[in-house]
N, C-alpha and C positions, 0 to 999 in steps of 0.2 A: 511766463513760458509754459506752454502746455506740456504735461508729462504723461508718460505711460507707466502703469503700475508694474511692480517688480514681477508679479506672476505672468503678466503678458510678455514682458521681456524674456523671461525664462522659457516660455513656450516658443517664442520666436527663435531663441537661441537653439533649442532642441531641433526645431524644424530646419534651421540652417545647417546644423551638424549632419543631419540625415541627408540633406541635399548635397553637402560637400562629399560625403561618403559615396553617394550614388554617382556624383560627377567623376570621382576617381575611378570607379568601377566601369562606367560606361562611356566616359568622355563627354557626357552631356553638359551643356553650360549650366552654371549655377543660376537658379531662378532669381527673379526680382525680389526686392526687399518685402517681407511680409508687412501688411498694413498695420499690424499691432505694434510695429517698431517705429512708426512714423510720429515724429514730434516736430515742434517748431522752435526756433531760437532766433535771437536777434543777429544783426549783421555785426561783424567784428573787424576793426581796422587796427593793425599793429604790426610792427616789424617782425616780432616773434610771437606766435600763438601756441599756447599749450592746450591741447585737447584732452580733457579729463572727464570721465563719464559721470562722476558723482560729486557735484559741487556741494561744499559744506561738510563732506565726510571728513572725520578726523581719524587718520591712521598714518602709518609710516610712509606709505607711498604718497598720500596727499601732502604730507609735510615735505617730502622730497620735491614734489612739483612746486610747492611754495618757495622753497629755498632756491631752486633753479631760476624761477621767474624773478626773484628779488634781485639777481645779479644780471639779468638779461636786459638789453637795451630795448625799450619800447614794447614790453610784453603785455599779453592779455590772455584771458581764458575763453574757452569755447567748448561746445559739444559737437559731435559729428553732424548734427543737424543744422549747425549754424552756417551762415554765409560769411566767407572770409574775403576781405579785399585788401590789396596792396601789402600783403605779407611777404617777407623774404623767406621765412622758415616756419614750418608747422611741425611741432613735436607732438606726436600722437601717442599718448601714454596708454599702455594696454595691460590688462590683467583679465583672465577669462571670466571670473565670477561677476565682473562689473560691466563689461563692455556691451555695446549694442551688437546686434547680429552682424556676422562677417560681411554679407552682401552690402549692408548699409555702409560699413566702414570702407569697403572697396570703392563704392560709388563716391564716397567723400574724398578718398585719396585721388581718384581719377579727376574729379572736379577741381580739386585744388592744384594738381599738377598741370592741368590745362591752362592755369593762370600763370604758369612759370614759377610757381612756388616750390621750394625744396621741402620734401616730407621725410621726416625721420620717425621710424617706429621705435618707441621706447618701451621695451617689453620687460615685465617684472616677474612673471610666473611662466614656467614651462613644465608641463606634465610629460615625462619621458614616454615616447611612443605615441603621443597624441598631440602633435604640433598643429594646433588649429590655426596658427598664424602663418603657415606656409603660403597661402594665397596672397596674404598681405605683403610678405617679404618681396614677392615678385613685382609688386606694384610700387613700392616705396623707393626712394633714393638711397636710404641708409637704414640699417637696423642695429639697434644698440641693446645688448643684454648686460645683466649686472652680476653674472657669475662667469668665471673663465671657461667652464665646461659647456655653457649654454650654446655658443655659436656652432660648435661641432655637433652637438646633439640635435640642433634645430636645422642644420644644413645651410647656414648662412648668417651673416651679420658679424658683429665684433663686440668685444668686451670693453666696457667702460665701468669703473667702480662707482658705487653709490657715493654721493658727496657727504662730507662731514660738515654739518651746519656750524656756522660761526655763532656760538652761544656765549652769553656772558658767564664769567667765572667769579661770582661774588664770594666774599669771605662770609661763611655762615657758621653758626654753632654746630658742633659735631653731635649727631644723634647716634652714629655708629650703625652696626647691623648691615644687612645685605639689601640690595634693591633690584627690582626688575621693572621694566617699562615697556608697554606695548598694548595693542588691542587684544583682548582676551580670546584665546582659542585653545582647544584641547592639545594641539601640537606643541604648545609652548612649554609643556612639562612643569607646570607650576607645582604639582605635588612633589616632584624631585627637589625643586628649589626650597620648598618648605621643609623637607627632611634635612637638607643641608643646614638650614637655620636651626632646626631642632638639635642636630648632632653637635653644633657649635655653641649651643646655649644662647642663641641670639634671636633676632627677629628678621623676617623678610618683609620689606616695605614695597608694595606693588602699586604702580601708577598707570592709569589708562583705563579705558572702558571695558566692562564685562569681564573682569578678572576674578572677582569674588566667587563667582559660581564654580570655578575650577579648583577651589581650595577644599580638600577633604575635611569633614567635620573634626576628625581627631587631630588635625594639624592647625586648626584655627587659632590656638593660643600662640602660635609662632608666626602668624601672618597679620599684617596690617594692610588691607587692600582698599584703595579708593576706586570709585566708579565714575571718575571724570577724567577728561583728557586735558592736561594743563597746557597753558601757553608756553612758548619757548623759554621766556624769562623765568616763569614759575618752575618749569621742569629743571632748568639749570640749578636753581636754588635747592630744589628737593633732592636731586641726585647727589649734589656735592655734600650733603649732610652725612652720607653713608660711606662705608668702608670699601665695599666691593660690589660690582654689578654681576648679575647672573642672567644668562639667556639660554633656555633650552630649545631644542627644535627636533621633534620626533618625525620619523617618516610616516606618511599617511598609510592607512590600513590596506588600501587596495592598489596603490600606485605610488610612484616616486614623483613628488611635485617639488620642483626647484624654485627657490626665490632667495634673493639676497636679504640680508638683515639690515633694515633701516634703523632699528632700535640700537644696534651695536654702534652705529655712527654717532648717536646721541651721547653714548658713554665716552667715545673718543672726543666729542666736541667739548665736554666739560672736564676732560682729563681724569676720568674715573676708571681705575683698573677693573677688569671684569674677567670672569671665567665663562667661556662659551662652550656649548655642547659641540662635540665632534660630529658634525652633520654637514650635508652638502650645502646648506645655507651659509655656512661659515668657511667655505673652502678658500676664499680669498683673504681671510683674516688670521690665518694660523701664524703669520709672522708679526701680527700686531697685538693680539690678545693671547691670554692663556686659553688654549683650546684642549679640552679633555672629554672623554666619553661620559655622558651623564648616566649611562647604564652602570658605571662604576662609582657608586656614591662615595666610597672611601677616597677615591682619587680626587673627586671634586672638593670634598672637605679639606683634604691635605693642601690643595692648590690655593683655596681661599685662605686657609690659615697662613700659608707662606706669604701671601700678599698683605696680610694684616700684620704679621709679626716680624717679618724681615724687612727692615727699613731700606737696605740697599736694593733688594729685589723689587720692592715697590717703586723706588725712585727710578729704576731702569724701566719698569713697565710704564710709568707716567711719561718718561721721555720718548718711548716708542710711540705712544699715543699722540704726543705733540708733533712729532715728525710726520706721522700719518695724516693728522688733521691738516697740516700745512700742504702736503702733497695732494690731498684729495679734497681741497676746499671747493665750495660750490662754483666759484669762478673758474677754477682749473678744470673741473669736470665739464662745465658748460663749454669751455673752449675745445675740449676733446670731442664734444658732440657738434662742433662747428656752429655753436650758437653765438651770436654777436653779444658781447658782454659790455656792461657799462665801463667807461674809462674815467 
């Protein structure tokens, strides 16, 4: 399959945003797709087609797509440049930093709907005040967001929770300590998690790509960071070795970008209690996990200590995770999205 480089796609994306802004101001139509965005892809025939822009990428959203596809009847993957035939449902997975230019996606939606195929927008990121997906919402049959506040802020669509993957729960030797899992980013607040480990006299075990670079040198004695993205079975084994999970989520410096936490669902999937940052990304998890502000280090330390030392409190936390994992299984989430599931 022919590909277009990341730089070319970014330039095309910027041109698209300028065109959309001009269209809103003047009423002029959005121009045709820039040539730089043109790629080719094979024909896809399946009952349910998941359209995902970055095949082979390992991240929380890519794992989300994989788990939904696994429970869907007759599923396949495609890009917006592909030709789809005989599909009942197309699930178009969207996040601003990875997607093709908006006009290309609009053209794809229109082409698919002319075939009588249902199109669902599955949107994972929303920057408040910059809803670049508004033109797409008008074109699709349905729009799904993964935080309760997103539909109101975006002016359309509905909330469906992220699914909890069905992960193995092997008996493993206890290593103890704290753990974090995810794709490395400055917003994940790894230095705060490392300070929690330091103050508790333990270690923070971090799994996933590009996390090591966010550990301050003075905190490296308290952190063990891998630079690989484990398989589901390996991740389940790794997470269950530890006492408590941690997930930080800072606000971006110039804007508020909302997205749900796929990593938290992995903790629920293996029944590992976790302390999450009090942040918009976790607004639908406050009844499931312990959620406290990471700006208050003492409060985070106290909540972790409670989960480690109070057996009754820990047992109650694990039971909440079990109930949530059952209610938000991939099959039940797929059904909420009107995806035909395997029987």
